[in-house]
C-alpha positions in Angstrom: -34.1 -11.4 -46.8 -32.6 -7.9 -47.2 -30.4 -7.6 -50.1 -27.7 -4.8 -50.5 -26.2 -3.4 -53.5 -22.7 -2.6 -54.4 -23.4 0.8 -53.6 -24.7 -0.4 -50.1 -21.0 -2.3 -49.8 -18.9 0.4 -51.0 -20.8 3.3 -49.0 -20.4 1.1 -46.0 -16.1 0.5 -47.2 -16.4 4.2 -46.7 -18.1 4.8 -43.9 -15.7 2.5 -41.6 -12.8 3.9 -43.3 -13.6 7.2 -42.0 -14.5 5.9 -38.8 -12.4 8.2 -36.2 -9.8 6.0 -33.6 -9.2 8.1 -30.4 -5.9 7.7 -28.8 -5.4 4.1 -27.0 -3.9 3.9 -23.9 -4.8 7.5 -22.1 -4.5 6.6 -17.7 -6.4 9.9 -16.7 -9.1 12.2 -17.7 -6.9 15.0 -18.4 -4.4 12.2 -20.3 -7.5 11.3 -22.5 -8.0 14.8 -23.8 -4.3 15.7 -24.3 -3.4 12.4 -26.1 -6.6 12.8 -28.8 -5.8 16.4 -29.0 -2.3 15.7 -29.8 -3.7 13.5 -32.5 -5.9 16.3 -33.9 -2.9 18.6 -33.5 -0.9 16.1 -35.3 -3.5 16.1 -38.5 -3.5 19.5 -38.3 0.2 20.3 -38.7 0.4 17.9 -41.8 -2.8 19.7 -43.3 -1.4 23.1 -43.0 1.9 24.8 -42.7 2.4 25.8 -39.2 6.1 26.7 -37.7 7.4 24.2 -35.2 7.9 26.9 -32.4 4.4 27.8 -32.2 2.8 24.4 -32.3 5.1 23.2 -29.4 4.0 26.4 -27.7 -0.1 25.8 -28.6 0.4 21.9 -27.9 2.0 23.0 -24.2 -1.0 25.4 -23.8 -3.6 22.6 -24.6 -2.3 20.3 -22.4 -2.8 22.9 -19.2 -6.0 23.5 -20.9 -6.7 19.9 -20.5 -5.6 19.4 -17.0 -7.7 22.9 -16.1 -11.1 21.5 -17.9 -10.8 18.2 -15.8 -10.1 19.9 -12.5 -12.4 22.7 -12.9 -15.4 21.5 -14.7 -15.4 18.0 -14.9 -14.7 16.6 -11.6 -14.8 18.2 -8.0 -12.8 15.9 -5.9 -9.5 13.8 -6.2 -10.0 10.0 -6.1 -7.4 10.5 -2.9 -10.8 12.0 -1.3 -12.3 8.8 -0.9 -9.3 7.1 0.5 -7.9 7.5 4.1 -4.8 9.2 4.8 -3.5 6.5 7.3 -3.2 2.8 6.2 -4.3 0.7 5.2 -7.3 1.8 3.4 -5.1 4.1 1.0 -5.4 4.8 -2.9 -2.2 3.8 -4.8 -3.3 5.2 -8.3 -6.5 5.7 -10.4 -6.2 4.6 -13.6 -8.7 5.2 -16.3 -9.8 1.7 -18.2 -12.5 0.8 -19.9 -13.9 2.2 -23.4 -12.0 5.6 -22.7 -8.7 4.2 -22.1 -9.5 1.4 -24.9 -10.3 4.0 -27.2 -13.9 2.5 -28.1 -16.0 4.8 -26.3 -19.2 5.0 -28.6 -21.4 8.4 -28.0 -25.1 7.7 -29.8 -28.5 9.7 -29.9 -29.4 7.8 -26.7 -26.5 6.9 -24.6 -23.3 8.1 -23.4 -20.4 5.8 -22.3 -19.8 5.4 -18.3 -16.1 6.7 -17.6 -14.5 3.7 -15.8 -11.6 3.9 -13.0 -9.6 1.4 -11.5 -8.8 2.5 -8.0 -5.1 0.0 -7.2 -5.0 0.2 -3.4 -2.0 0.6 -1.9 -1.0 -1.5 0.7 -1.9 -4.9 -0.3 -0.1 -6.7 -3.4 0.0 -10.1 -4.3 2.9 -12.1 -5.5 3.6 -14.5 -8.2 4.5 -17.0 -5.6 1.0 -16.6 -3.7 -0.3 -18.7 -6.6 1.5 -21.7 -5.3 1.4 -20.8 -1.5 -2.5 -21.0 -1.6 -3.2 -17.2 -0.7 -4.9 -17.0 -3.9 -7.3 -19.7 -5.4 -7.7 -19.8 -8.9 -9.3 -22.1 -11.2 -9.3 -22.6 -15.1 -12.7 -22.5 -15.4 -13.6 -19.6 -13.2 -12.7 -15.8 -13.5 -13.6 -15.6 -9.3 -10.8 -15.9 -6.9 -10.6 -16.2 -3.3 -7.9 -14.1 -1.9 -6.2 -15.1 1.8 -4.2 -13.0 4.0 -1.3 -15.0 5.8 1.1 -12.9 6.9 0.4 -12.1 10.7 1.5 -8.2 9.9 -0.7 -7.8 7.0 -3.7 -9.6 8.6 -3.3 -7.3 11.7 -3.3 -4.2 9.2 -6.4 -5.6 7.3 -8.2 -7.0 9.9 -11.0 -5.1 9.7 -11.6 -6.2 5.8 -10.9 -9.5 6.9 -13.3 -12.9 7.3 -13.2 -15.0 10.4 -10.6 -18.1 10.1 -11.7 -20.0 7.1 -12.6 -23.9 8.8 -10.7 -25.8 5.6 -7.6 -23.8 4.8 -7.4 -21.9 8.2 -6.4 -19.1 6.7 -8.2 -15.5 6.9 -10.2 -14.2 3.7 -10.1 -10.8 2.1 -13.6 -9.5 1.9 -14.7 -7.6 -1.4 -18.0 -6.6 0.7 -15.9 -5.0 3.4 -13.9 -3.4 1.0 -16.9 -1.5 -1.0 -18.7 -0.8 2.0 -15.7 1.2 2.8 -15.4 3.2 -0.2 -19.1 3.8 -0.1 -18.8 5.4 3.3 -15.7 7.5 2.8 -17.7 8.9 -0.5 -20.7 9.9 1.8 -18.5 11.6 3.9 -16.6 13.1 1.5 -19.2 14.5 -1.0 -19.7 14.5 -4.5 -17.1 13.8 -7.5 -18.7 15.6 -10.1 -19.3 19.3 -10.3 -22.8 19.5 -11.0 -25.0 22.3 -12.1 -28.3 22.2 -8.8 -29.2 18.4 -7.6 -26.6 16.2 -6.2 -24.7 13.2 -7.7 -26.5 9.6 -6.6 -24.3 6.7 -5.4 -26.0 3.6 -6.7 -26.7 0.6 -4.4 -23.5 -1.5 -3.5 -24.3 -4.6 -5.1 -22.4 -8.3 -6.0 -20.9 -6.1 -8.9 -17.3 -4.6 -9.0 -18.2 -0.8 -9.6 -19.6 1.4 -7.0 -21.2 3.9 -9.6 -22.0 7.6 -9.5 -24.6 8.7 -11.6 -24.7 12.7 -12.2 -28.2 14.4 -12.2 -29.4 15.4 -15.3 -29.2 19.4 -15.9 -32.5 20.9 -15.9 -34.4 21.4 -18.8 -34.9 25.3 -19.8 -38.4 26.1 -19.2 -40.3 28.9 -20.8 -40.0 30.9 -17.3 -36.1 30.2 -18.1 -35.9 32.0 -20.9 -38.5 34.8 -20.1 -36.0 35.5 -17.1 -33.2 35.3 -19.9 -35.1 38.2 -21.6 -35.5 40.3 -18.7 -32.0 40.3 -17.9 -31.2 41.7 -21.7 -32.6 45.0 -20.6 -30.4 45.0 -17.6 -26.8 45.9 -17.0 -24.7 44.1 -17.4 -25.5 43.2 -20.4 -23.1 40.4 -20.5 -25.3 38.4 -17.8 -28.3 36.5 -19.8 -25.5 35.2 -22.3 -23.5 33.7 -19.1 -27.2 32.1 -18.1 -27.7 30.7 -20.8 -23.6 29.4 -21.4 -24.3 27.6 -18.2 -27.4 25.6 -19.3 -25.6 24.8 -22.5 -22.7 23.7 -20.7 -24.3 21.5 -18.3 -25.9 19.8 -20.8 -23.0 19.1 -22.6 -20.6 17.5 -19.6 -23.7 15.2 -18.9 -23.3 14.0 -22.2 -19.9 13.9 -22.5 -19.7 12.2 -18.7 -22.8 11.4 -17.5 -21.6 8.5 -14.3 -18.6 7.1 -13.3 -17.9 3.4 -12.4 -15.3 3.1 -9.7 -13.7 0.0 -9.1 -11.4 -1.0 -6.3 -8.6 -3.3 -7.3 -5.9 -5.1 -6.2 -2.0 -5.6 -7.9 -1.3 -9.0 -8.9 2.4 -9.3 -10.1 3.2 -11.9 -12.7 0.4 -13.9 -14.6 -2.4 -16.0 -13.6 -1.8 -19.7 -13.5 -5.4 -20.4 -14.8 -4.7 -18.0 -17.8 -1.2 -20.1 -18.8 -2.6 -21.2 -22.0 -3.2 -18.2 -23.5 0.9 -17.2 -23.7 1.6 -20.5 -25.7 -1.3 -21.6 -28.1 -1.0 -20.8 -31.4 -2.3 -17.6 -33.3 -1.4 -14.7 -35.9 -1.9 -11.7 -33.4 -0.8 -10.4 -31.0 2.9 -11.4 -31.6 5.1 -13.1 -29.2 6.6 -9.5 -28.3 3.2 -8.0 -27.1 2.6 -11.5 -24.9 6.0 -11.2 -23.3 5.2 -7.8 -22.5 1.5 -8.5 -21.2 1.7 -10.8 -18.8 4.9 -9.1 -17.2 2.9 -6.4 -16.5 0.7 -8.1 -14.3 -2.8 -8.4 -13.2 -6.1 -6.9 -10.9 -8.1 -8.5 -8.2 -11.7 -6.7 -7.9 -14.4 -7.0 -5.5 -16.9 -9.0 -7.9 -18.2 -11.9 -6.0 -20.2 -14.9 -6.3 -20.4 -18.8 -4.8 -16.8 -19.2 -6.8 -14.8 -16.7 -5.0 -15.0 -12.9 -3.2 -12.6 -11.4 -5.9 -12.8 -11.9 -9.9 -9.8 -11.3 -12.1 -9.0 -8.3 -14.2 -7.5 -8.1 -17.3 -8.8 -4.4 -18.0 -4.8 -3.3 -18.1 -3.9 -6.2 -20.5 -7.1 -5.8 -22.7 -5.7 -2.3 -23.7 -2.3 -3.4 -23.8 -3.7 -5.6 -26.5 -5.7 -2.7 -28.4 -2.3 -1.0 -28.6 -1.2 -3.2 -30.9 -4.2 -3.3 -33.3 -3.6 -1.1 -36.9 -6.0 1.7 -37.5 -7.8 -0.3 -39.6 -8.6 -3.2 -37.4 -9.4 -0.7 -34.6 -11.7 0.8 -36.9 -13.9 -2.1 -37.5 -13.9 -3.0 -33.6 -15.5 0.4 -33.1 -18.0 -0.2 -36.1 -18.8 -3.6 -34.9 -19.5 -2.4 -31.1 -21.3 0.9 -33.2 -23.7 -1.5 -35.1 -24.6 -3.6 -32.3 -25.3 -1.4 -29.6 -27.0 1.1 -32.2 -29.7 -1.7 -33.6 -29.6 -3.7 -29.9 -31.3 0.0 -28.4 -34.0 0.0 -31.1 -34.6 -3.5 -31.3 -38.1 -4.3 -29.6 -36.8 -7.4 -27.7 -35.9 -7.4 -23.9 -32.3 -8.3 -25.2 -30.5 -5.0 -24.1 -28.5 -6.7 -20.9 -27.5 -9.5 -22.7 -24.7 -8.2 -25.6 -22.6 -6.3 -23.4 -19.8 -4.3 -24.6 -17.3 -7.1 -23.1 -18.8 -10.2 -25.7 -18.0 -7.5 -28.4 -14.7 -7.0 -27.2 -14.2 -10.8 -26.8 -15.2 -11.8 -30.3 -13.0 -9.1 -31.9 -9.9 -10.4 -29.7 -10.5 -13.8 -30.8 -11.2 -13.2 -34.6 -8.2 -10.8 -34.4 -6.1 -13.7 -33.7 -6.9 -16.2 -36.6 -6.3 -13.2 -39.5 -3.6 -12.6 -40.6 -2.3 -8.9 -41.1 -1.9 -9.4 -45.0 -5.7 -9.7 -44.8 -6.5 -6.7 -43.4 -7.0 -3.9 -46.1 -9.3 -1.3 -47.2 -11.4 -3.5 -49.7 -11.6 -6.3 -46.6 -13.0 -3.8 -44.0 -16.6 -5.0 -44.7 -15.9 -8.7 -45.2 -14.2 -8.4 -41.3 -17.2 -6.4 -39.8 -19.9 -9.0 -41.3 -17.8 -11.8 -39.9 -18.0 -10.3 -36.8 -21.7 -10.3 -36.9 -21.7 -14.1 -37.7 -19.3 -15.2 -35.0 -21.5 -13.2 -33.0 -24.5 -14.9 -34.1 -23.0 -18.3 -34.1 -22.1 -17.7 -30.2 -25.5 -17.1 -29.4 -27.1 -20.1 -31.4 -24.8 -22.4 -29.5 -24.8 -20.2 -26.5 -20.9 -20.7 -25.8 -18.4 -17.3 -25.8 -15.1 -18.4 -24.6 -13.4 -15.9 -22.4 -10.2 -14.6 -24.5 -7.8 -15.1 -21.5 -9.6 -18.1 -19.9 -11.3 -20.3 -22.5 -12.8 -23.0 -20.2 -14.9 -20.3 -19.2 -17.9 -19.5 -21.2 -19.3 -16.1 -20.7 -22.8 -17.0 -22.2 -23.2 -20.2 -19.8 -26.0 -17.7 -17.3 -28.0 -16.6 -20.1 -30.7 -19.1 -19.8 -34.0 -18.2 -22.1 -34.4 -19.6 -25.5 -36.6 -17.2 -27.1 -34.9 -14.2 -26.2 -31.9 -15.6 -27.6 -33.6 -17.1 -31.1 -35.1 -13.2 -31.6 -31.8 -11.7 -31.1 -29.7 -14.5 -34.0 -32.3 -14.0 -36.3 -32.0 -9.9 -35.7 -28.2 -10.1 -35.6 -28.1 -12.3 -38.5 -30.7 -10.0 -40.5 -28.4 -7.1 -39.6 -25.4 -9.1 -41.1 -26.7 -8.6 -44.4 -28.1 -4.9 -44.5 -25.2 -3.0 -45.2 -27.4 0.4 -45.3 -28.4 -0.3 -41.8 -24.9 -0.8 -40.5 -24.1 2.6 -42.2 -27.1 4.2 -40.5 -25.3 2.8 -36.9 -21.7 4.0 -38.1 -22.8 7.7 -39.0 -24.9 7.8 -35.9 -21.6 7.0 -33.5 -19.9 9.3 -36.2 -21.4 12.5 -35.6 -20.0 13.2 -31.8 -16.4 12.4 -34.0 -17.0 14.9 -36.6 -16.1 18.0 -34.9 -12.5 16.8 -34.5 -12.0 15.6 -38.1 -13.4 15.8 -41.3 -12.0 17.2 -44.8 -8.9 19.5 -44.9 -10.6 22.2 -46.2 -13.4 22.2 -43.5 -10.2 21.8 -40.6 -9.0 25.0 -41.6 -11.8 26.9 -41.8 -12.7 25.9 -38.3 -9.3 26.9 -37.1 -9.1 30.5 -39.4 -6.1 30.4 -40.9 -4.7 34.0 -41.4 -1.4 33.1 -43.0 0.0 29.8 -42.6 3.6 30.9 -43.3 3.8 34.4 -41.6 1.1 33.8 -39.1 -0.1 31.4 -36.2 -3.4 30.0 -36.4 -5.9 32.3 -34.9 -8.5 30.6 -32.2 -7.7 27.1 -32.6 -10.5 25.8 -30.9 -11.6 28.6 -29.8 -10.3 29.8 -26.7 -7.4 28.1 -26.4 -5.1 30.0 -27.7 -6.2 33.6 -26.5 -3.2 34.2 -24.4 -0.4 33.5 -27.3 2.1 35.8 -27.0 2.3 38.5 -30.1 6.1 38.2 -30.2 6.0 34.5 -31.6 3.5 35.0 -34.3 
């Protein structure tokens, strides 16, 4: 049995406490960069004395740079390109979802997170009464749904995306497969989503899952011949050419690490709250408060095209989950990120065929259940390690009994389909041992924190990075390199 010392405990406490907490609730990539830069900028304002007028100018410049960066370097096309200009297959809105919206994204040395978008269809919506009239067939024991189109005008509009008349109900059922095939067809016509260097991005085969996955090609590895060619260019005017070529190679590698792929998920907005999840509204809990519950249930939910024998579509609580995470305290958010970082890091290095069993969604679910039953008074710096270890114990217990209730629909067991006892036992043993090894947890957290360290570090380090000239008389020079290169002199 691994024995952790009090020093290991103290180190782990500090590592969790120092974890960066990204912004929550960003709905676009521009929003993602802007919100996180605003957080960093707020930190800078507390650390150094920048005149208010100057800070507002720089912040506005940051927002513009974020927008330019997204359109000029990340995305080649808008999402509207992959939808029709005429009804029915039109885009209502594209919403950033998943870990980037939730502030739970983790970069490691072995993998980078996908950037997920929920593309809400424009010309179809289900209302609350559609759950009573049979247009939406919902059950408490499954998140899968059948969606029927009953209005004659809507049937006519969406006719190419409907199944034949259902023999049992006499209604026409919406086809998730046909919707995804239409998105795939439009993508192939319009071309790639990402800016890439060299090879084209790849569209993974459309399967039963909800997402259409677009994967960027890896940038070419710089070869000896490449560097030899750069060396020759140093001798040939203009002398900036080799720097430009090298910059392009490095920049392509950075962007590949930042956003290696994207999952695009079609969705249909539904008003109200699903009847099959009404237990969540009334059950006793310590978190979230009643006002947050009311706000979440009034914000609606979505259907996404993920099918099974139980239904053509799958309930999505993605927006509700992001709203839940926004209610967390910074300490709760840090522990949630630490929990994900620890499990994902060690799952990648364990020599077991278990990488597909513990998904980020399962870890998020375990954290939500834990938050429900813990009082806010019990969330202090001194209890961070306790909460992290408890989450690992609860994961191990879920694996032991092979039962993890879905957070909004507890009659659904997320681990029901896992049917390899030997794999589950090995995984259970590894998780149990990990919960005792504070230094191993610190190793995982520190690895995940490498990407965040460039944003937040010690006060002196930040001051050195932004190169303060005179806090009272002059503005910060070269904030984040070139972001203020066009700053007018008369406002300095």
